[in-house]
N, C-alpha and C positions, 0 to 999 in steps of 0.2 A: 274718662275723668284726669288723665296722665298730666301732673305740672312736671315741668323740667327746670330744675335749680341749678343755675351756674354761679356758683360761690369761688370769691376770689382768694381764699385761703382754706387749708385742711379745718381749722378750728372753728372756722365760720360755716363750713360744710357739717359738721357734728352738732354745731348749734342749731342750725334749721332744720337738719334731719329729724332730730331728737324732738323739735316742737310739730313739725309735720306727723310724726307719731303719734305725739300727745293729742294733737288735734283729730285724730282718727284715720290716717292716712297711712296705708303699707308703703313703708319706704325704704328704697335701696339707696346706699351712699357708694360712690365709684371714687376710686382715687386717681384722679386725671380720665383722659378718654380712652376707653379699653383700646386696646391694639389688636383683640381679637376678638369673633363674636363671644358675647355673652349674653344668657338667655335671661330677661328681669320679668320678674313677676310682683308688679307693685302699682301703686295708684302715682305715687310720686318719685322721681329718679334725681338725685343729687350729685351733680359732678364738681368733686372738690380739686379746684386749680391751685397753681402757686402765682398768682398773677396781681397780686396786689401793689407789689414794691417791683417789679419787673420793668424794662423799657416799655414804652406805650404802646410800642408796634407789636413786640411780643405778647402784652396783657390781649391784646385785640385778636391776634391770630389765635391764642390759645382759647378766648373765651367764643370766637367764631366756630372753630371746630367743635367745640362741647356744645354751641347750638345745633349745628349740623348733626352730631351724634343723637341728640335728644328729639330731635324732629325725626330722625329715622327710628327711633325707639317708640315713636308714636304718641310723643307728648304735642299738646295742643294749647298751651299756654305756658309763659316762660318767666322765671324771676330771676333776677340778678341780685345775687345776695353779696352785700359790701357789711362792712363792720358798722355795729351801733355807733360808734365815734367817729365815723366817714372817714375812717383811714387813707390819707392820700395827700399828693404833692399839690403845688400850685396850680399844677397842668394835668393831674390824672393820678389814678388810672382809672376812676369812676367816671368822669365825662365822656372821655373818648370810646370806652366799652360801652357805655350808656347808646352814645350816637351810633357805634358798629353795629350794636343787636337791632337798633330799631329799623337801621337801613336794611338789614337783613331781613328784618320781618316786614319790610315795607310800611310800617307803621309811623305816624307824625308826632304820637303824644304819649307822655307814660308820667309816672307819680314818683315822687321822692320820698321815702318814710323810712328813715332809719331808728324811728324810736323800740325802745324795749323796757319799758317803765318797770317792769318786776326787776330788772339791775340797774336801774338809774339813770339810764337814757331818754331823754326827753324832749321834744321840739314843741316851742314856746314863741308866737310870733316868727316862726321862721328860725329861730336860734337852738342851737342844740346844747343842753345842758347834761353834764354828768355828774350825779349825785347832788343836784342842785347848784352847783358850780358851771359857770359858761366853760363850755370846750376849751377856749383858747387862755382859761386859767386853771385848766383842769392839770394833773400831770402828763396828758397827752401834748401839751405843748413843748415838752422835750425829748418826745418819741425820737428815737435814734434815726429813722428812716421816713416817717412820715409826721415831722412835728406839724400839730395843729396849731395855726396861731391865728384863725378868724372861727368865731361859730356861727356866723351867718350861713346857713345852706343855701339861700337865693344868690349869695355873692360867690359861694364856692362853686355852686353849680355853674352859674355865668362864667367863671373863668376858666372852668374846665372843658364845658361843652359847646357845641356850635349852635346855640339857640339862645332863647330868652326864658327865663323861669318863673312862674308865677307862685304867688304864696294864697295858700288857704288855711286860714287861721282859725284857731280852736271855736271861736263863734260861731264859724260855718259848721264845724265838725260836729259840735255839741246840738246842731238842730237835726242830725240824722240823715241816713243814707240817702234820701233823695233831693235835700237841699247841697249835700255833697254832690253829688251826679251833675247836679245842675250848674254848680259852680265849675267843676270838671269839664262840662261841656262848652261853658262860657269863656273858659281858659282857653281852651282848643280853637273857638272859632276866633279868638283874638290873637291867635298864631303864637302862641305859647307852646314850646315843645315838652316843656315840663313842669310838674307843679310839685312845689314841696307842700307836704301836707301837717299840720301839726296835731301832735298826740302826746298827750303825757298822762293818760290814764287808759286803763284796757278798754272801756267802752267807745274810746276815741278810736281805738285800732278797730274794734269790731263794726262800728258804724262805716270807716272806711272801706273795709274788706266787703262788707254788703254794696256798697257804692260803685265798684270797679267793673262788673259784670264782665264781660268778654276780652276786656281789654290783653292784648296780646302779649306785652311785657310790662311788669310792673318790677320796679328797683326797690330795694330798702332792705332792713334787717330781718331778723326772725319773728320779732311779735308781728308785725303784719300777716306773715306767713301762717303762724299758728291760727290767726283767725280768717283766713282764707280756707285754710284745712277744715276747720270747725264749720264753715257754712257749705264745703263740697261733702264732708262726710255726713251731714245731715240731711242733704238734699240724697244722698245715696244710703241713706238707712244704714250708714256704718257707725260705730259706737266706739268713741276713743278708748282707746287700750292701749295705754303705756306701758311698755316692756318692762319686765320684772328681772330680765337675765343679770347676773351680776357674774365678775370673775370667781373662780377659783383660788384659793390660797396656794401661789406660787412664786417661784422667784421673780422679784420686782426689782425695777430701777425707777428712781423719777429723773429726768432732763429738764433742764429750766434753762430757756434760752431768751425769755422775755425781761425786760427792763422796765416793765409799767410798775407804779406804785404799789397795785394790789400784788403783783407778784414778788415785790421785794418785801412786803409784809409777809408773805404767805413763807417765804424762804428764810426769814429770821424767826417765826414762829416755830417753822418744822426743826430747826436745828437744836431746839431744846427736846427733841424726842429721838433724832435718830443722827446718823454721823454724815458729814457733809463734806465735799470736795469742791472747792473753788477752782475754776479755769484761770488759768494766767496766759495771757494773750501773747507775750513774749514766747513761751514754750508753743503754743498752737502754730506760731510764725515760723520758728526754727527748729523744732526737736521732731523729728519723724516717728519717732518710738512713744510719743507724749498718748496718743490712745491708749496705747498698749499698759503703759504705766496706769492710766485711770481704770480702766477695764480690770486689771489685775487688782486695784485697789477694792473697786466694787464687789468683787468676786470674793473677796476675804472680808467682809463685813457681816457680822453675825447677830446684828441687832435685831429687835422687836420689830421694827418699823423697815422700810427700805433705804437704803442710803440715796442721798442727794447729790447731783453732779449739777453745778449752776454756772454758767457765763451771767447771770443776774448782775446787775449792780445798779446803785443809785443815780442820780442825775449828775452828780458833783463827780462822781467816780467815772461816769461813762464820758463826762467832759475831759477829763485827764487822760483817758485812754484814747480817744479822738484827738488830742493835743500830741499824745506821744507817738500815735501809729494812725496811718493811714486808714481811716474809718471801713473806706470800702474791702481793703485788705484785711482789715481785722475782723470784721463781718464774715468774708469768706472763709478765712482760716478756722473761724469758729464753728461754722456749717459743717467744712469738711471733717473738722474733728468730732463732730455729734455723728455725723453721716458713719464714719470707720468705727466708733465707738458703739453705735447700734449694731452694725455688722459683727464685732466682736463680742458683745453680750448675747445677743440672739443665740450666735454659733456655741456659746458657753450656757446657754439653758434658760436664761431670761425670756420670760414670756409674757410678763404683764409689764407695760410701760406707761406710765403717767408722763405727762409732757406738758411743759409751759411753754406758750408762744405758739403763733402760727407759722412761722417760718421753719421752727424747730419740729413742729408737728408735722409740716410736710417732708420734711427731711427723714424724720423715723419712718413714717408711712411708705415713702418711696424704698427706702433700705430694705423695709420689711417685706417689699415685693406685694403689698395687699391691693388687690385689685378693686375689690368690694367690699364692703361695712356692715355688720348688722347693727342696729341700735339697739343697745341695753339699758339699764336703769338710769334714770337722771342721778348725777351726784349732785348738781347743783344746776340753778337755771341757766339752760343754755350749754350744759357740759354732760352728756351721758358717759357712760362706758360703751364702747364700740368693740366689736369681736370680728376676727378673720372668719370667711365662710364655713372654714373648718372647724372653729371654735380653738384653735391653737394659741392665736395671740389675742389679748384683752389690750385695750388701749384707754387712755384719758387724755384726749387732745383738748387742752384749757387756753381758750384768749387768754391773753396777758391780764386784762382787767376783771376778768369773771373769778366767781366763786369767793367763798368766805375765808377769812385767815387762816383757817384750819383744814383748807380745801384738801391738802396732801394726806392728811392724817385721817380726815373722814372719808377719802376715796378707799383707803386700806381696809378701814373698818368695816368696809361693805363686803368683803370678800368671804366666801363660804369653804367650809372644808367637804372634800368627796366624801 
């Protein structure tokens, strides 16, 4: 029954891992492709990469490497997981990675379904909406790395990939799995390589999942994967068994690198409850001891809730930073700071890390040298607690736009005393 998932960032990996577990599949999340042999007892394996915004060739190479590992691990169906806001540039990386995976699996057809209605990500007539607003009019239009200025998934896919994209609209989806299967077969016979499928309600995703059969490759967000898991676990007489594991009360820090609208709101709300430290880009670029300064500040805080270190800024401030500094250099310097800060804080006994942003989450996970993660209790839809296999580290890896305004506080209110 093994499903192999290739996730294009770490928060996306925890998102889909939590929903596969919720759907009844025993799931292991890996931080990249293991360099050494690892024994895995699971129905689903998630390989979390850092391939969303890197060069196309590197993204393809990472993804094919993950596919080969998953094939060797015994997976028989594969899922390319990207963000429910289809984060990508005009040229990739979603389209090129999809093409490479299709070629490697010798399959000529797949579906495109980023919908996650529980988090307000819906596809209607091929257009992607975020909480009722077109993607191109949402906060994603200001994303510093992958600004989304087109909402139409058919156009986006055609621009990135090497084939034509069909649309299966909601009128077909609402007629049920049999009609969807017929429509997918017709699109395939008409030489389409991809089919964008409307979904703005959970039952749409359930219908789609039931229509896919043994399609070798599926692409999309975590919503469709959940319904595939439910279908598989039902056939195997598994019972949905969401994890109830939560972290122990222990030294904690919050690191926020996302500049999404929700993360900006979460940072603002959290500053009412705990001390916060705003990262200065200029010092990241020119002060080699800046990470030590911030680590010392973190360790001196004695508040009820964990201290927050953030590079999060609103769209106007972000534009000012990009005007004043080379955007790529500033981004690299901030990533390097978070990497060094993670090493310093873990060496001083910090074991609980709450992290906002896919890039920042990838950095933290890599610096803690966590090869595999166990999925714990869900904090918010698509955001579970995850744990190192030895239980020493607990992490909440939050995609920028996920969670409620009080996410940082809510996550800590789940801690238990030993």
